[in-house]
N, C-alpha and C positions, 0 to 999 in steps of 0.2 A: 446354649453356648457350648461348643465342642471343648473337650478337655484339652489342656495344653500339650503340645507335642513334646515327647521326651527325646532330646537330641543326643544324650550320652548315657551309657549304662552306669548304674550306681555301683560303686565298689563295695563288695560284701565279702567277708571272710567265711570260710566253710571248712569243716573237717575234711581232710583229704580223702578218707574212705568213702564219704558221702558223694564225693565228686567222681567216684569210680576208680580211684587209684588203689592199687593192691598193696596197701601198707598195714593191713591188720596183722595181729600177732600170728595168725595162721597163713599169712600170705594172700589173704582174700581181701574183699572190699565190702562196703555196704552202700552200693550205688543207690542214690535217691533220685528217681526219674523226675519227680516233681521239681526238684531243684535244677537239674540239668536240662530238662525239656521245656519247662514252663517259666520258672523264675529267671533262668539264664537269658531269656529274651530281654530282660530289663536290668538284671544284675550282672556286673562283671565280677565273677567269683575269683577269690584268691585263696587257694587251698593251703592248709597248714596241718602237719602231723607232729605233735610235740614228741611223741615217743620215738619216732624215727629221727627227729631233729636232734635229740640228745644222744643218739648213737645206739639205741637198743636193738636195731637191726630187724630184718624180716626174713624168716619167721623169728619169734622171740618168746621167751617165757612170759606168761601173763602176769599182770600185777593186779592188786586190789587195795582198797582203802582199809587200813587197820588202825583202830584206836577209838578215840572219843569223837562224837559228832562235832564237826567244826574244827577239829584238831587232828584228824586222822593223817596217817602217813601212807604213801604209796609203796607197798612192799611186794616182793615176788611171791607168787602162790606156792611155789615149790621150795624156793630158797628165801626164807623169811629175813635173812640177813641182807638181802638185796633191797636197798632203800633208794628210790629215785626221786623222792619228794623235792629235795633241794635243787636237783638238776631241772626238774619240770618248772619249778618256780623261777629259776634263773632264766630259763628259755622264755617264759611268759614275760618277764621284765624286758628281755631283749626284743620281743615282738611288739611291745607297747607303742613305740614310736611309729612303726609301720601300721599297726592296727588303729592308731588315732586318725588315720586318713580314711578308714572304712566308715561306712554308714550303717552297718549291721553285721551280724555274725551268726551262722547256723552251726551248731555243735552236735556231735554224735552222742545220742542218749546212752546211758548206762556206763559210759567209759570212765575208768578211774583217772584219766587225764582230762577228757573233754566233756564229760557229763555236766549238765547245769543244775538239774534237780533230782535226777533219777539214779545216781550212782550209789550202789549198796556200800554200806560201811559195816565192817566186821569188828568184833571184839578181839582181844589178843588170843582168845581161846577158839576163834573161828565162827562164833555165832553172829548172825546178822542182827544189827542193833538199830538200823534206820537207813535213811537215804540222804544224800547231799550232793554237793558239787565236786567234780574232779579237781585235781590239783591245779592244772593249767587254767581251766575255766574259772575257778574261784579267784585266782590271782588276777586274771585278765579283767574279770568283773569288778574286782576291788579297785584296780587302777583306772578303768574306763567305765565308771558307773552309769554314764549316760548313753553308752552305745547300745542300741537295740540288739539283744541276744536271745536266741531261742534254740531249743532242742529239736532234733529231727523228728522224734516221735510225737511231740506236741503239735507239730505242723499238720498232723492228721485231724486235729480238732478245728472245725471251721472258724469258730470264734477266735481262738488263739492265732490261727494262721492269718486271718484278716487283720487282727490287731498288730501282729509283728510286721506285716508288709506295710500297713498304714504308717507305723512308726518309722520304718526305714525311709519311706518316701518323705515323711515330715522332716526327719533329721537331715536328709539330703537337701531339702528346700531351705532349711534353716541355714546351712553352711553356704549354699549358693546365693541366697537372697539377702542375708543379714550378716552372718559371722565373717564372711570374706572381706567386706568393707563396711563395717558397722556405722550406723548413724541413727539418730532418733527417728528420722523420717522413715527409714527402712524398717525399723522395729514396728512403728505404728502401722505401716502399710502391710507388713507381714501378718501382724496380729489381726488386722481388719479382714484379710482374706481367710484366715484360719479361725475366725470367731466361732463358727458353728461346729467345726471339727473339735475344738476344745470343749465347747458346750456339751457335746455328746458324751463326754466323760464325767459330766456332773456339774452342778451349779457351783460347788465349792471351788473346783479348779478354774472354772470360768471367772468367778469373782476374784480369785487370787491373782490370776494373770492379768485381768483387766486393771486391777489396782497397780500392778507393776508397770504396765504400759503407760498409765496415767502419769507416771513419774519421768517419762522420757523427756529429755530436754533440760532437766534440772539436775545438776550434780554430775558426778563421774558416770559415764555411760557403761563402761566395761563391767563393773560389779553388778549393775542392773541387768545387763544381758546374761551374765552367768546365772543370776538368780532366776531369771525368766526361763531359760532353757532347762535348768535343773528342776524347776517346779513342774514344767510340762512333761519332761521325760519320766520323772518319778510318778507323776499323776496319771500317766497313761500306761503303766505297767500292766494293769488289768484291763481287759476289753470293756468297751462301753456296754452298759446294760440295755435291755430292750426299752426300759423306761427312759434312758438317756437319749436313744434314737427318736423315740416318740416325741419327746420334748422339743427336739430340734425340728422335727417335721412340722409340728404344729406352729412353731415360731415362723417357719417359712410360709405356711399357709396364710399367716397374717399379712405377708407382703402382697398376697393376691386378693385380699378381701375386697378392695375397692376397684380391682382391675378386671375381674372375671365374673361371669354369671354365677348365681348361687348354686346351680346344678353342678358346675365344675367343682366348686368348693365342697359340695356334698360328696362327690365321687372321691375326691382326695381324702376327705375325712373318713369315709368308709374304708378306703384302702389302708389308711393308717391304723384304724381300729382293728382291721383284720390282721395286720402285722402285730399289733399290741397283744392280741389274744392268741397268737401263734398259728393262725390259719394260713398265712402266706409268709414267704421270706422277705427280708428287707428290700430286695431288689424291686419288688412289685410297687410299693408306694414311691420308691425312689425314681423309677422310670416315669411314672405318671407325673410326679412332681417336676422332674427335669423337663418334661415336655411343656408343661404350662409355664414354668419359669422362663424357658427359652423364648416363648412367644409373648409373654406379658410383663415379666419383671424387669427391674432395672439392672444395669451392669453390675452394681454392687452385689446384689444377691446372686446373680448368675456366675460371678467369679469366685464364689465361696468354694474353697477346696474340699469341703465336706461333700459336695456333689460329685467330685472326681478326685479322691485322694491318691489314686493310682490308676493306671490304664484300665479302662472298662473291660477289655478282653480277658483280664485275669479272673473275672467272674466271682470275686470273693464275697459278694453280698447275696449270691444265689442260695446260700445255705445257712444264713444266720437270720 
């Protein structure tokens, strides 16, 4: 079965410098070609630059995080009396309403405003003491904890890249198919299609979400929906393991057991085993599985979003 057509680009936030805008402290940019040339075919990017937005100007004095981990302040590197922490946090609060309509956000690594994990934190005496999130990114993550967010540098890691894009598409489906006009039926139908996508992240998440869906139709639906999406978005922060993918693939082989000759099942099993041992990427057993499911399996299994969580041309399973 062919993957569903994408009729509208998904709204995703991005640091302006990654989008090629010359907003850096030195008047330059950090254009990310993967974002603008590849992801932009499917994402409608909305650029933000917190430092320019609060009036720091271009070019400008650089800032850095100074203080304790988790409680650092954004101060000027030349004029330590310059403290823009409160202004960056205020801007983040102002952006929350707009960012709530986004389905993902890509942030500039190392930035004292936009870094998500990699921003250096310095002691009052100037010694580096660790890394954390920039002021803007930390506040935005605090206010929108379910929004898929990732750093530009981490997108170079195939597993992290695939997981971020998968979560963006999942989050978008959730808003389009359930959250816009919620009902117990829509929740059950959504979970049914995403059953194996959820399973790839582990049996614990699979059991937890299944138990939540079993409660659909009894009691107040809204808190149930909130618990469901919170459970999934928090449970998918880390990419699926190789073991998780293998588990899903063997479950899918089970749907073919009575429908295809033993030789075909043996070919599939061998491809899955080669993936399990790291000899081939995930795309190899997936393509073989897709072929036989398209020809032999029921609509239920062929409609599983695990088979096509995002457009195939992104090629994200070629390197994991």
